[in-house]
C-alpha positions as CSV (number, residue, x, y, z in Angstrom):
1,M,32.9,37.9,-24.4
2,G,32.0,38.8,-21.1
3,G,29.3,41.3,-22.0
4,E,27.7,38.5,-24.0
5,L,27.3,35.8,-21.1
6,R,26.5,38.6,-18.6
7,Q,23.1,39.7,-21.1
8,R,22.6,35.6,-22.0
9,H,22.4,35.3,-18.1
10,L,20.2,38.2,-17.9
11,R,17.7,37.0,-20.4
12,T,17.6,33.3,-18.5
13,Q,16.7,35.0,-15.4
14,R,13.5,37.2,-17.4
15,R,12.3,33.6,-18.5
16,L,12.3,32.1,-15.1
17,R,11.0,35.0,-14.0
18,A,8.1,35.2,-16.4
19,R,7.3,31.7,-15.8
20,A,7.3,31.7,-12.4
21,H,4.4,34.4,-13.1
22,R,2.6,32.1,-14.9
23,C,3.0,29.9,-12.4
24,R,1.5,32.2,-10.0
25,A,-1.3,33.0,-12.2
26,R,-2.2,29.1,-12.7
27,D,-2.5,28.8,-9.0
28,D,-5.1,31.7,-8.6
29,P,-8.7,30.0,-8.4
30,R,-10.3,33.3,-9.7
31,A,-7.9,32.8,-13.2
32,G,-10.2,29.2,-13.8
33,H,-6.9,27.2,-13.4
34,D,-6.5,24.0,-11.6
35,P,-3.9,24.7,-8.9
36,V,-4.2,21.1,-7.6
37,R,-3.2,19.5,-10.8
38,H,-0.5,21.9,-11.9
39,D,1.1,21.5,-8.0
40,A,0.7,18.0,-8.2
41,F,3.2,17.8,-11.4
42,A,5.5,20.5,-9.8
43,R,5.8,18.0,-6.9
44,A,7.1,15.4,-9.7
45,G,10.6,16.6,-9.8
46,L,11.2,14.2,-7.5
47,Q,12.8,11.2,-9.9
48,L,16.1,9.1,-10.1
49,G,19.2,10.7,-12.2
50,P,19.1,14.3,-13.3
51,V,16.2,16.6,-13.6
52,S,14.6,17.0,-16.5
53,R,14.4,20.3,-18.2
54,F,10.6,19.8,-17.7
55,G,10.8,18.9,-14.3
56,Q,12.6,22.0,-13.8
57,R,10.6,24.3,-15.1
58,E,7.8,23.0,-12.5
59,Q,9.8,23.2,-9.7
60,I,10.4,27.2,-10.5
61,C,6.5,26.7,-10.6
62,L,6.1,25.3,-7.3
63,R,8.6,27.8,-5.6
64,A,6.4,30.9,-7.2
65,S,3.4,28.8,-5.6
66,S,1.6,28.7,-2.2
67,G,1.0,24.7,-2.1
68,Q,-1.7,22.7,-1.8
69,E,-2.8,20.2,0.4
70,G,-1.9,16.3,-0.8
71,R,-5.2,15.0,-2.1
72,L,-5.7,11.7,-4.4
73,V,-5.8,14.1,-7.5
74,H,-2.5,15.3,-6.5
75,L,-1.1,11.8,-6.1
76,H,-2.9,10.8,-9.7
77,A,-1.4,13.4,-11.4
78,Q,2.2,12.9,-10.1
79,R,1.7,9.8,-11.4
80,R,0.3,10.6,-14.9
81,W,3.5,13.0,-15.0
82,R,5.8,10.1,-14.4
83,E,4.0,8.1,-16.8
84,R,4.6,10.3,-19.6
85,G,8.0,9.0,-20.0
86,E,9.8,12.9,-18.5
87,R,11.2,10.6,-16.0
88,R,14.7,10.4,-16.3
89,V,16.5,7.3,-14.8
90,A,19.9,6.9,-14.0
91,P,22.6,5.2,-15.6
92,A,23.8,1.9,-13.2
93,A,26.9,3.6,-13.2
94,S,25.3,6.7,-10.9
95,L,22.6,4.9,-9.2
96,S,24.3,5.6,-6.2
97,G,23.0,8.7,-6.2
98,V,19.4,7.8,-5.8
99,G,17.7,10.2,-3.4
100,P,15.5,9.5,-0.6
101,I,11.5,7.9,-0.8
102,G,10.5,10.6,1.5
103,P,12.0,9.8,5.0
104,I,14.0,6.9,4.0
105,P,17.6,6.6,3.1
106,I,18.7,4.5,0.0
107,P,21.7,3.2,-0.3
108,R,24.4,3.5,-2.7
109,A,24.1,0.9,-5.9
110,G,24.6,-2.6,-4.8
111,E,24.0,-2.6,-1.2
112,R,21.2,-2.9,1.9
113,A,20.6,-0.4,4.3
114,T,18.3,-0.8,7.7
115,G,17.2,1.5,9.9
116,T,14.0,3.7,11.4
117,F,12.4,6.8,10.2
118,T,10.0,8.7,11.4
119,F,7.6,11.4,10.2
120,A,9.1,15.0,11.6
121,G,7.0,17.4,12.3
122,D,4.2,16.0,14.0
123,P,4.7,15.1,17.6
124,G,2.1,12.4,18.1
125,L,3.8,10.3,15.2
126,E,7.9,11.4,15.8
127,K,7.4,9.5,19.1
128,Y,7.5,6.7,17.2
129,D,10.2,5.2,14.6
130,W,9.5,2.7,11.5
131,P,11.5,-0.1,10.4
132,Y,12.9,-0.2,7.3
133,I,14.9,-2.0,4.9
134,A,16.2,-0.4,1.8
135,L,17.6,-2.5,-1.2
136,A,19.7,-0.3,-4.0
137,G,20.1,-2.5,-7.4
138,Q,22.8,-1.7,-9.4
139,V,20.6,-1.6,-12.4
140,A,17.6,0.8,-13.2
141,G,14.4,0.0,-12.8
142,P,11.0,0.4,-10.8
143,T,10.3,1.4,-7.0
144,V,8.3,-1.3,-5.6
145,L,7.5,-1.0,-1.6
146,I,6.7,-3.9,0.3
147,T,4.6,-3.5,3.7
148,A,3.2,-5.6,6.2
149,G,1.6,-5.2,10.0
150,I,-0.6,-2.0,9.0
151,H,-2.3,-4.7,11.7
152,A,-0.2,-5.1,14.1
153,A,-0.7,-9.0,15.4
154,E,-0.9,-10.3,11.3
155,Y,2.5,-11.9,12.4
156,T,3.3,-13.6,9.2
157,G,3.1,-11.0,6.7
158,I,5.9,-8.8,9.8
159,E,7.9,-11.8,9.9
160,A,7.9,-12.4,5.9
161,A,9.0,-8.7,5.4
162,I,11.7,-9.4,7.6
163,R,12.9,-12.2,5.5
164,L,13.1,-10.9,2.2
165,G,15.2,-7.9,3.7
166,R,17.4,-10.7,5.1
167,T,17.6,-12.6,2.3
168,I,17.2,-10.6,-0.7
169,R,20.9,-9.7,-2.3
170,P,21.0,-5.9,-3.3
171,D,23.3,-7.0,-6.2
172,S,20.2,-9.0,-7.8
173,V,17.9,-6.4,-7.9
174,R,17.1,-4.5,-10.8
175,G,15.8,-0.8,-9.3
176,T,14.6,-0.3,-5.6
177,V,13.2,-2.6,-3.0
178,V,11.8,-0.6,-0.1
179,I,10.4,-2.6,2.8
180,I,8.2,-1.4,6.2
181,P,7.8,-4.8,8.5
182,V,5.5,-3.2,10.7
183,L,2.9,-0.2,10.3
184,N,1.4,-0.5,13.1
185,R,4.1,0.4,15.2
186,P,1.3,1.6,18.3
187,G,-0.1,-1.6,18.1
188,F,3.0,-4.1,17.5
189,Y,3.9,-4.6,21.2
190,E,0.7,-4.0,22.5
191,R,-0.7,-7.0,20.7
192,S,-3.3,-5.0,19.3
193,I,-6.3,-6.5,17.5
194,Y,-7.5,-4.9,14.1
195,V,-7.2,-1.1,15.9
196,N,-3.9,1.2,16.7
197,P,-4.3,2.2,20.4
198,E,-4.1,6.2,19.8
199,D,-7.1,6.3,18.7
200,G,-8.6,3.1,18.6
201,D,-9.4,2.7,14.8
202,N,-8.3,0.6,11.9
203,L,-5.6,2.0,10.0
204,N,-6.3,0.1,6.6
205,R,-9.8,1.9,6.8
206,L,-7.8,5.6,7.0
207,F,-6.5,6.5,3.9
208,P,-5.9,9.0,2.3
209,G,-5.7,10.4,5.7
210,K,-6.0,14.0,6.8
211,A,-3.1,16.1,7.4
212,D,-5.0,17.4,10.7
213,G,-6.8,14.6,11.1
214,S,-6.6,11.7,14.4
215,W,-3.4,10.2,14.3
216,G,-4.5,7.2,12.0
217,E,-5.8,10.0,9.7
218,R,-2.2,12.1,9.8
219,F,-0.4,8.7,9.6
220,A,-2.2,7.4,6.8
221,H,-1.4,10.9,5.0
222,R,2.0,10.9,5.8
223,L,2.5,7.4,4.6
224,L,1.0,8.0,1.3
225,T,2.2,11.4,0.0
226,E,5.8,10.7,1.6
227,I,6.2,7.0,0.7
228,V,3.6,4.9,-1.0
229,T,3.0,7.4,-4.1
230,R,6.9,7.7,-4.8
231,C,7.1,3.9,-5.9
232,D,5.7,2.1,-8.9
233,H,4.4,-0.8,-7.0
234,A,3.1,-1.7,-3.9
235,I,2.6,-5.0,-1.9
236,D,0.8,-5.3,1.3
237,R,1.0,-8.2,3.4
238,H,-1.8,-9.2,5.9
239,A,-2.9,-12.4,7.4
240,G,-5.9,-13.3,9.8
241,D,-5.9,-11.4,13.0
242,L,-5.2,-13.1,16.5
243,V,-8.7,-14.2,16.4
244,E,-8.7,-14.7,12.9
245,D,-8.3,-18.1,10.7
246,L,-8.1,-17.9,6.6
247,V,-7.3,-19.7,3.4
248,P,-4.6,-17.5,1.3
249,F,-5.9,-15.4,-1.1
250,V,-5.0,-11.3,-2.7
251,I,-7.3,-8.6,-2.9
252,Y,-6.6,-5.8,-5.8
253,R,-8.7,-3.3,-7.7
254,E,-9.2,-2.5,-11.5
255,T,-8.9,1.8,-12.1
256,G,-9.5,1.6,-15.9
257,D,-6.5,2.0,-17.5
258,P,-5.4,-1.1,-19.5
259,T,-2.0,-0.5,-18.9
260,R,-1.7,-0.3,-15.3
261,D,-4.1,-3.1,-14.7
262,A,-2.6,-5.6,-16.3
263,V,0.1,-5.0,-14.4
264,I,-1.7,-5.4,-10.9
265,V,-3.3,-9.0,-12.3
266,R,0.1,-9.9,-13.3
267,M,0.9,-9.1,-9.8
268,A,-1.7,-10.9,-8.4
269,N,-1.5,-14.1,-10.2
270,A,1.9,-14.3,-9.8
271,Y,1.5,-14.6,-6.2
272,G,0.2,-18.1,-6.4
273,A,-3.4,-17.9,-3.6
274,A,-6.1,-20.1,-4.6
275,W,-8.4,-17.2,-4.6
276,A,-8.6,-13.6,-5.7
277,V,-11.3,-10.6,-4.8
278,K,-11.8,-7.7,-6.9
279,S,-14.7,-6.1,-4.9
280,A,-14.8,-4.3,-1.6
281,P,-16.1,-6.4,1.5
282,T,-20.0,-6.0,1.8
283,G,-21.0,-3.9,4.2
284,E,-17.1,-2.5,5.2
285,R,-16.3,1.2,5.1
286,P,-13.4,2.1,2.4
287,G,-9.8,3.1,2.7
288,S,-7.8,0.4,2.3
289,L,-3.8,1.6,1.7
290,Y,-3.8,-0.9,-1.6
291,A,-7.1,0.6,-2.7
292,V,-6.6,3.9,-2.3
293,A,-2.3,3.8,-3.8
294,T,-4.2,2.2,-6.7
295,L,-6.4,4.9,-7.2
296,A,-3.2,7.5,-6.8
297,G,-1.6,5.6,-9.8
298,V,0.6,2.8,-7.7
299,A,0.4,-0.7,-9.4
300,A,-0.7,-2.4,-5.7
301,I,-2.2,-6.0,-4.5
302,L,-2.9,-6.8,-1.0
303,A,-2.2,-10.5,-0.3
304,E,-2.9,-13.1,2.8
305,S,-1.7,-16.0,4.8
306,G,-1.5,-17.3,8.0
307,G,-3.4,-16.1,11.5
308,R,-4.5,-16.8,14.4
309,G,-1.2,-15.2,15.6
310,L,0.9,-17.9,14.7
311,L,4.1,-17.9,12.9
312,I,3.5,-21.1,11.1
313,E,6.6,-21.9,8.3
314,E,4.4,-22.5,5.7
315,D,2.3,-19.4,6.3
316,V,5.2,-17.5,6.2
317,E,7.1,-19.1,3.3
318,R,3.6,-18.4,0.9
319,H,4.3,-15.0,1.8
320,V,8.1,-14.7,0.8
321,R,7.3,-17.3,-2.2
322,G,4.5,-15.1,-3.4
323,V,6.0,-11.8,-3.1
324,T,9.5,-13.2,-4.5
325,N,7.1,-14.2,-7.6
326,I,6.0,-10.9,-8.1
327,L,9.4,-9.5,-8.1
328,K,10.4,-11.3,-10.9
329,T,7.3,-10.9,-13.2
330,L,8.0,-6.9,-12.5
331,G,11.5,-7.7,-13.7
332,V,13.1,-6.5,-9.9
333,L,14.0,-10.0,-9.9
334,S,15.4,-12.6,-12.5
335,G,14.2,-15.9,-12.3
336,R,10.8,-17.8,-13.2
337,V,8.0,-17.4,-11.7
338,D,5.9,-20.8,-11.0
339,A,2.1,-20.1,-10.1
340,K,-1.3,-20.6,-10.9
341,A,-3.7,-17.6,-11.1
342,P,-6.7,-17.7,-8.8
343,T,-10.2,-18.3,-9.1
344,I,-12.0,-14.7,-8.9
345,V,-14.7,-14.2,-6.4
346,K,-17.6,-13.0,-7.8
347,S,-18.2,-10.9,-4.3
348,F,-16.5,-10.8,-1.1
349,D,-19.7,-11.2,1.4
350,W,-18.9,-10.4,4.9
351,V,-21.2,-12.2,7.6
352,R,-22.2,-10.4,10.9
353,S,-23.7,-11.3,13.9
354,P,-27.3,-10.2,14.7
355,V,-26.6,-10.2,18.2
356,A,-24.5,-10.5,21.3
357,G,-23.0,-13.9,22.6
358,M,-21.1,-17.3,22.1
359,F,-20.3,-17.7,18.7
360,H,-20.4,-21.5,17.5
361,C,-18.7,-21.3,13.5
362,R,-19.7,-25.1,11.3
363,V,-18.0,-24.4,8.5
364,R,-14.2,-24.2,8.1
365,V,-11.9,-22.0,6.3
366,G,-11.6,-23.2,2.1
367,Q,-15.1,-25.2,3.0
368,S,-17.6,-24.7,0.0
369,V,-21.1,-23.5,1.2
370,K,-24.4,-22.7,-0.6
371,A,-26.9,-20.1,-0.1
372,R,-28.9,-20.6,3.0
373,D,-26.6,-23.1,4.3
374,L,-26.3,-23.5,8.4
375,I,-22.6,-21.8,9.4
376,G,-23.4,-21.1,12.5
377,D,-24.9,-20.5,15.5
378,V,-25.1,-17.9,18.6
379,T,-26.1,-18.7,22.1
380,D,-26.5,-16.4,24.9
381,L,-24.3,-16.7,28.0
382,V,-26.4,-19.6,29.7
383,G,-26.3,-22.1,26.2
384,E,-29.9,-20.9,25.0
385,P,-30.0,-20.2,21.4
386,I,-30.6,-17.2,20.1
387,A,-29.7,-16.8,16.4
388,A,-29.0,-19.0,13.4
389,I,-26.5,-17.9,11.4
390,T,-26.8,-18.9,7.5
391,A,-24.8,-18.1,4.6
392,P,-26.3,-15.6,2.3
393,V,-24.5,-16.9,-0.8
394,S,-22.8,-20.1,-2.2
395,G,-19.4,-20.1,-2.5
396,V,-15.9,-20.4,-0.3
397,V,-15.3,-19.6,3.4
398,L,-12.4,-17.3,3.2
399,F,-11.8,-16.1,6.8
400,T,-13.9,-17.3,9.5
401,V,-13.4,-15.3,13.1
402,T,-11.8,-17.8,15.6
403,S,-12.9,-16.2,18.7
404,P,-16.5,-17.2,20.6
405,A,-17.1,-13.7,22.2
406,I,-18.8,-11.7,19.7
407,K,-20.5,-8.5,19.8
408,K,-23.2,-7.6,17.6
409,D,-22.9,-6.2,14.3
410,G,-19.3,-8.6,14.9
411,L,-17.7,-10.3,12.4
412,L,-18.1,-13.7,11.7
413,L,-16.6,-14.7,8.3
414,A,-16.5,-14.0,5.0
415,I,-17.8,-15.7,1.8
416,G,-16.2,-15.6,-1.4
417,A,-19.5,-15.4,-4.1
418,L,-18.9,-18.5,-6.8
């Protein structure tokens, strides 16, 4: 009997070595194969519960290969693997064994954990710590990421994230909820507007980032590859910045995948805002967290409420209620969703100043305007009019800049075209 077991073991080892050899061959571009796609599937061994046989084989291949830089094709391939149904979900009784989501540890089933994490191995990043709240349900379900504070002075989203983390009962959760209340850690105590102080760039224009790029690009790369793409859904909360006022609205992208797009639309509808934007802002560079996450296979939306650096309870509660509705829609929480679907605008038109000076806004958020209506004017610093600002399209004013000091090409307001 002992000899037979030994022979069986040797046959198994030969099969594993053969698979590893095939993986190395597939990783060789000279062989005409796609190592990026293969490596992405290997990375997909991350899962709840026991690793499937498919995942075991791919992990063997990963160890045999040289590895590739994380790119969107990596991330989308990983999502495709998970959507194949190969992901094994642990039964409720063993959910306490759920592993970490990147650098964020997940507590035992039915528990809440709070703490901080960092991105080890990068001296520029690891000098900061990011707060998190993790809620592990007692019943298996999706993993939802809730983020805020990518613009450090958008306080209503930050406060709502903290409040959700403290009020959601873990024993009411189906699946896992991970909350990161402040993404722009360098800018939070600096009250930084729009950008992070490390490199003066807008973090929400840098995704998917670069492993060897600027501080913001490296942060975007690590956040996306280590945390965001390991979740099923993502909700990124925003507000008007310190110098912005806005009417609540949601933003999302459709991918062409009917199943995923249906989930994204359900999330956007559940939030309860009056307006929804499906198109990118005119004249603005790409790289938003929610948009790139969607392209990587995560069902993600962005929600806006509040602004001007104020913690107005109505604005905070709107975020809390909207995200709670989304969690109910996804089946993470139980209960009825009471929200009206938003009106989708045709385009998201950002209006900029042709000159530097003092901006006098003539409209308010939520107001309807017609194309070529006068919506503001700019004077020089002795009061002489130097530019009249007119509406480029007919629609609704979604946000305005409240600061009168405007640089040339500075953002003034945005109109959702109707």
